[in-house]
C-alpha positions as CSV (number, residue, x, y, z in Angstrom):
1,M,0.0,0.0,0.0
2,I,1.2,3.5,-0.9
3,V,0.1,6.6,1.0
4,R,1.0,10.3,0.5
5,C,2.9,11.6,3.4
6,K,4.8,14.6,4.8
7,L,8.1,13.9,6.5
8,R,9.9,16.3,8.8
9,V,13.6,16.0,8.6
10,L,15.9,17.7,11.1
11,S,19.2,18.5,9.4
12,A,22.6,18.8,11.1
13,N,22.3,22.6,11.4
14,R,18.9,22.2,13.2
15,E,16.8,23.3,10.3
16,M,13.5,21.6,9.8
17,T,12.7,20.5,6.3
18,L,9.2,19.3,5.2
19,I,9.3,16.8,2.5
20,F,6.3,15.6,0.5
21,G,6.6,12.1,-0.9
22,V,5.1,8.6,-1.0
23,C,5.3,6.4,2.0
24,V,5.3,2.7,1.2
25,L,4.0,0.4,3.8
26,K,6.1,-2.7,4.3
27,D,4.9,-4.7,1.4
28,D,7.8,-6.8,0.1
29,E,6.3,-7.4,-3.4
30,L,5.6,-3.7,-3.9
31,I,9.1,-2.7,-2.7
32,R,10.6,-5.3,-5.0
33,K,8.7,-3.8,-7.9
34,I,9.8,-0.2,-7.0
35,L,13.4,-1.3,-6.8
36,H,13.3,-3.3,-10.0
37,E,11.7,-0.4,-11.9
38,A,14.2,2.1,-10.6
39,H,17.1,-0.1,-11.3
40,S,16.0,-1.3,-14.7
41,S,14.9,2.2,-16.0
42,C,16.6,3.6,-19.1
43,L,18.3,6.2,-16.8
44,S,19.9,3.5,-14.6
45,V,23.7,3.3,-15.0
46,Y,24.5,0.9,-12.2
47,L,26.1,3.5,-9.8
48,G,25.5,1.4,-6.7
49,S,23.3,1.5,-3.6
50,T,24.1,4.9,-2.3
51,K,23.3,6.6,-5.6
52,M,20.1,4.5,-6.0
53,Y,19.1,5.4,-2.4
54,N,19.7,9.1,-2.9
55,D,17.6,9.0,-6.1
56,L,14.7,7.0,-4.6
57,K,14.5,8.9,-1.3
58,K,13.4,11.9,-3.3
59,L,10.2,10.0,-4.3
60,Y,9.6,7.2,-1.7
61,W,10.2,6.3,1.9
62,W,9.8,3.1,3.8
63,S,11.2,1.6,6.9
64,G,14.5,-0.1,6.2
65,M,14.8,1.5,2.8
66,K,18.6,1.8,2.7
67,R,19.0,-1.8,3.8
68,D,16.6,-3.1,1.2
69,I,18.4,-1.2,-1.6
70,S,21.8,-2.4,-0.5
71,E,20.5,-6.0,-0.5
72,F,19.0,-5.5,-3.9
73,I,22.2,-4.1,-5.3
74,I,24.3,-7.0,-3.8
75,K,22.2,-9.5,-5.8
76,C,22.7,-7.6,-9.1
77,L,25.5,-9.3,-11.1
78,I,26.0,-6.3,-13.4
79,C,26.4,-4.0,-10.4
80,Q,29.0,-6.3,-8.9
81,Q,30.9,-6.4,-12.2
82,V,30.9,-2.6,-12.6
83,K,32.0,-2.2,-9.0
84,A,34.9,-4.6,-9.5
85,E,36.0,-2.8,-12.7
86,H,36.3,0.5,-10.9
87,Q,38.3,-0.7,-8.0
88,V,42.0,0.0,-7.9
89,P,44.0,-3.3,-8.2
90,S,45.8,-4.3,-5.1
91,R,49.6,-3.8,-5.0
92,L,52.1,-6.5,-4.3
93,L,53.6,-6.4,-0.8
């Protein structure tokens, strides 16, 4: 189930921000569909869980969202290959 909600966020400098978005009640199938759609869109370039989280939190919120996104990305073979390609090779000791 999806409901429209207002979130109040207290930033580090003590300013209150009011965010309008979509709150997703804990429905694993719906969350999986949202993650799959966001990850499989034509704009997706496999930038990892932090980028995907930052993009999705502008539109959605649910309890455990960051963890769910991280687990989703870990299961994506393409994301893991892209991550490995961008890591600096280890040096010999």
